[in-house]
C-alpha positions as CSV (number, residue, x, y, z in Angstrom):
1,M,112.7,106.7,88.2
2,D,114.2,105.6,91.5
3,L,113.5,108.0,94.3
4,S,114.7,105.8,97.1
5,D,117.6,108.0,98.0
6,C,115.5,111.2,98.1
7,Q,114.7,112.9,101.4
8,A,111.3,114.4,102.0
9,I,110.9,117.3,104.4
10,I,107.6,118.0,106.0
11,L,107.0,121.3,107.7
12,A,104.8,120.4,110.7
13,G,105.4,123.1,113.3
14,G,102.7,125.7,112.8
15,M,100.1,126.7,115.3
16,G,97.1,125.7,113.2
17,T,95.0,128.6,114.6
18,R,92.3,128.4,111.9
19,L,91.6,124.8,113.1
20,S,91.7,125.6,116.8
21,E,88.8,123.2,117.5
22,E,91.2,120.4,116.6
23,T,94.6,121.8,117.4
24,A,94.0,122.8,121.1
25,V,95.4,119.4,122.1
26,R,97.5,118.3,119.1
27,P,99.4,119.8,116.2
28,K,97.6,120.2,112.9
29,P,99.5,117.4,111.1
30,M,98.1,115.0,113.7
31,V,94.4,115.8,112.9
32,E,93.0,112.5,111.7
33,I,91.6,111.5,108.3
34,G,90.1,108.1,108.3
35,G,91.6,107.3,111.8
36,R,95.1,108.3,110.8
37,P,96.9,111.6,111.1
38,I,97.1,113.6,107.9
39,L,100.8,113.5,108.3
40,W,100.6,109.7,107.8
41,H,98.7,110.2,104.6
42,I,101.3,112.6,103.3
43,M,104.1,110.2,104.1
44,K,102.2,107.3,102.5
45,L,101.9,109.3,99.3
46,Y,105.7,109.9,99.2
47,S,106.4,106.3,100.1
48,H,104.2,105.1,97.2
49,F,106.8,106.7,94.9
50,G,109.8,105.2,96.8
51,V,110.6,108.0,99.2
52,N,111.0,106.6,102.7
53,K,113.5,109.0,104.2
54,F,111.7,111.8,106.1
55,I,112.7,114.9,108.1
56,V,109.7,116.3,110.1
57,A,110.2,119.9,111.3
58,L,108.5,120.1,114.7
59,G,107.2,123.1,116.6
60,Y,103.8,123.5,118.3
61,K,103.1,120.4,120.4
62,G,105.9,118.6,118.6
63,Q,106.0,116.0,121.4
64,V,102.7,114.6,120.2
65,I,104.4,113.8,116.8
66,K,107.4,112.3,118.6
67,E,105.3,110.1,120.8
68,Y,103.3,108.9,117.7
69,F,106.5,107.7,116.0
70,L,108.1,106.4,119.1
71,N,105.1,104.1,119.7
72,Y,104.4,103.5,116.0
73,C,105.6,99.9,115.9
74,A,103.8,99.0,119.0
75,H,100.5,100.5,117.9
76,Q,100.6,99.1,114.4
77,S,101.7,95.5,115.3
78,D,100.4,92.6,117.2
79,V,102.4,92.4,120.4
80,E,103.4,89.6,122.7
81,V,104.4,90.6,126.2
82,H,106.1,88.2,128.6
83,V,104.9,89.6,131.9
84,P,107.5,88.1,134.3
85,T,110.5,89.5,132.3
86,G,108.9,92.4,130.5
87,K,110.2,91.0,127.2
88,V,108.2,92.4,124.2
89,T,108.0,90.7,120.8
90,F,106.3,92.5,117.9
91,R,104.3,90.3,115.5
92,Q,103.4,91.4,112.0
93,R,105.4,94.6,112.0
94,P,104.1,97.6,110.0
95,E,104.7,97.6,106.3
96,E,106.2,101.1,106.3
97,R,110.0,101.1,105.9
98,W,110.4,104.7,106.9
99,T,113.3,106.5,108.5
100,V,112.0,109.5,110.3
101,N,114.1,112.3,111.7
102,L,112.0,114.4,114.2
103,V,113.7,117.8,114.6
104,D,112.5,120.6,117.0
105,T,112.7,123.8,114.9
106,G,111.2,126.2,117.5
107,L,107.7,127.2,118.6
108,R,107.3,130.4,116.6
109,T,109.8,129.9,113.8
110,Q,108.5,130.7,110.3
111,T,108.5,128.2,107.4
112,G,111.8,129.4,105.9
113,G,113.4,129.4,109.3
114,R,112.3,125.9,110.0
115,L,113.8,124.7,106.7
116,A,117.1,126.6,107.5
117,R,117.3,124.8,110.9
118,L,117.1,121.4,109.1
119,R,120.2,122.1,107.0
120,P,122.5,119.9,109.0
121,Y,120.1,116.9,108.5
122,I,119.8,117.2,104.7
123,Y,122.1,115.1,102.6
124,D,124.4,116.8,100.1
125,D,122.4,115.6,97.2
126,P,121.3,117.4,94.1
127,F,117.8,118.0,95.4
128,F,115.4,117.3,98.2
129,L,111.6,117.4,98.5
130,V,109.6,119.7,100.8
131,T,105.9,120.0,101.6
132,Y,103.5,121.2,104.3
133,G,102.0,118.9,106.9
134,D,98.4,119.8,106.2
135,G,97.5,119.0,102.6
136,V,97.1,116.1,100.2
137,A,97.0,115.7,96.4
138,D,97.0,113.0,93.8
139,L,100.4,114.2,92.6
140,N,102.6,112.0,90.4
141,M,105.9,112.7,92.1
142,R,108.0,110.8,89.6
143,E,106.7,113.0,86.8
144,Q,107.3,116.1,89.0
145,V,110.9,115.1,89.6
146,K,111.4,114.2,86.0
147,Q,110.3,117.7,84.9
148,Y,112.5,119.3,87.6
149,L,115.6,117.5,86.4
150,S,114.9,118.4,82.8
151,S,114.1,122.0,83.5
152,G,117.5,123.1,84.8
153,Y,115.9,125.3,87.5
154,P,117.4,125.0,91.0
155,C,114.0,125.1,92.6
156,M,110.4,124.2,91.7
157,L,107.0,124.5,93.2
158,T,103.7,122.8,92.4
159,A,101.0,125.0,91.2
160,V,97.4,123.9,91.7
161,R,93.9,125.0,91.0
162,P,92.2,126.0,94.3
163,P,89.2,123.9,95.3
164,S,85.9,125.7,95.1
165,R,84.0,126.4,98.3
166,F,80.7,125.7,96.5
167,G,79.1,123.2,94.3
168,A,78.7,123.9,90.6
169,L,75.7,123.7,88.3
170,D,75.6,122.4,84.7
171,I,73.0,124.7,83.1
172,D,71.6,124.2,79.6
173,G,69.5,127.3,78.7
174,D,66.8,127.5,81.4
175,L,67.4,123.9,82.5
176,V,69.7,122.5,85.2
177,R,71.3,119.4,83.8
178,S,73.4,118.2,86.8
179,F,75.1,119.2,90.0
180,Q,78.9,119.0,90.6
181,E,80.1,118.9,94.2
182,K,82.9,121.4,95.0
183,P,85.0,121.0,91.8
184,Q,88.6,122.2,91.4
185,T,88.0,125.7,89.9
186,G,89.3,126.3,86.5
187,E,90.5,129.8,87.3
188,G,93.9,130.9,88.6
189,W,96.9,129.0,90.0
190,I,98.1,129.0,93.6
191,N,101.1,127.5,95.4
192,G,100.2,124.0,96.4
193,G,103.4,123.2,98.2
194,F,105.2,120.0,97.2
195,F,108.4,121.7,96.4
196,I,111.7,120.4,95.0
197,F,114.7,122.4,96.1
198,S,118.4,122.3,95.6
199,R,120.7,123.7,98.2
200,R,120.4,127.1,96.4
201,I,117.3,127.7,98.6
202,F,119.5,128.2,101.7
203,D,121.0,131.3,100.1
204,F,117.7,133.0,100.8
205,L,116.9,131.7,104.3
206,E,118.3,134.3,106.8
207,D,116.9,133.5,110.2
208,D,113.9,132.1,112.1
209,D,111.7,135.0,110.9
210,T,112.1,134.1,107.2
211,V,108.8,133.2,105.6
212,L,109.6,130.7,102.8
213,E,106.7,131.9,100.7
214,K,107.8,135.6,100.8
215,T,111.4,136.7,100.1
216,P,113.0,133.3,99.2
217,L,110.4,132.2,96.6
218,E,109.8,135.8,95.4
219,S,113.6,136.3,94.9
220,L,114.0,133.0,93.1
221,A,111.1,133.9,90.8
222,L,112.5,137.4,90.0
223,G,115.8,135.8,89.2
224,G,114.3,133.3,86.8
225,E,115.3,130.4,89.1
226,L,111.9,129.1,90.2
227,G,110.3,126.5,88.0
228,V,106.7,125.3,88.2
229,Y,105.0,121.9,88.0
230,A,101.3,122.5,87.0
231,H,99.2,119.9,88.7
232,Q,95.7,119.7,87.2
233,G,94.4,117.0,89.5
234,F,93.1,116.8,93.0
235,W,94.6,119.0,95.8
236,Q,93.0,119.8,99.1
237,P,94.5,121.7,102.1
238,M,93.2,121.1,105.6
239,D,92.6,124.5,107.0
240,T,89.1,124.4,108.5
241,L,86.7,121.9,110.0
242,R,84.9,122.0,106.7
243,D,88.1,120.6,105.1
244,V,88.5,118.0,107.8
245,R,84.9,116.8,107.2
246,L,85.4,116.8,103.4
247,L,88.6,114.7,103.5
248,N,87.1,112.2,106.0
249,E,84.0,111.9,103.8
250,L,86.2,111.1,100.7
251,W,88.2,108.6,102.7
252,D,85.1,106.9,104.3
253,E,83.4,106.6,100.9
254,G,86.5,105.0,99.3
255,E,86.9,108.0,97.0
256,A,90.1,109.6,98.3
257,P,92.1,110.6,95.2
258,W,95.4,110.9,97.1
259,K,95.3,107.2,98.1
260,K,97.7,105.8,95.6
261,W,99.1,103.0,97.8
């Protein structure tokens, strides 16, 4: 399935208060995993499935994200500088073929309000992709889009099993057989982000105070218009320092499930 014409919207404007140790000087999506912002990891995941057109909704310390992309080519390339003239030549340009729209959506705007502010930048296509700028998953986006198109629902969210805070024990009678480090729990489903929306979503986005996860999604669900893609694999938000450490450990050990590229 060709997703090259799809747009992916990343909501990256929140304050990140639960991660204040990291977000005092940068927005949450710029907190690094393996030396790269988690925002980069999310975009690489989309890009792996052919999605290279991005709209990033900026808010808190949005200038940090702007500066990152304005300097991206220089930082990721070998550079030749001719000092007398100031001419700059980039060697071995980055492999990413992204087009990134960086849009200021307000400092205190809620998630639904941010999406509403992006409406002028979204193509008049049958659907577009949306996610948060602070979580990763080993999601198969082609399968997700395939299910969305066959479902007939105007909107779809990804349901995930929440990760456990604790390790698990494999017990056989009075004997411990093995340890399992922080498994995905087998109980319950939660909203994991990674949405697919048609323009129907805009009918529920009233103003900057609209919280996407409240009235819009709840109204769609009550109206039988919200489909679900049940993702059984890895999913991990980055809400605390514990999460940052976990994601970095997985990356450093070469065991990052979301690294599909």
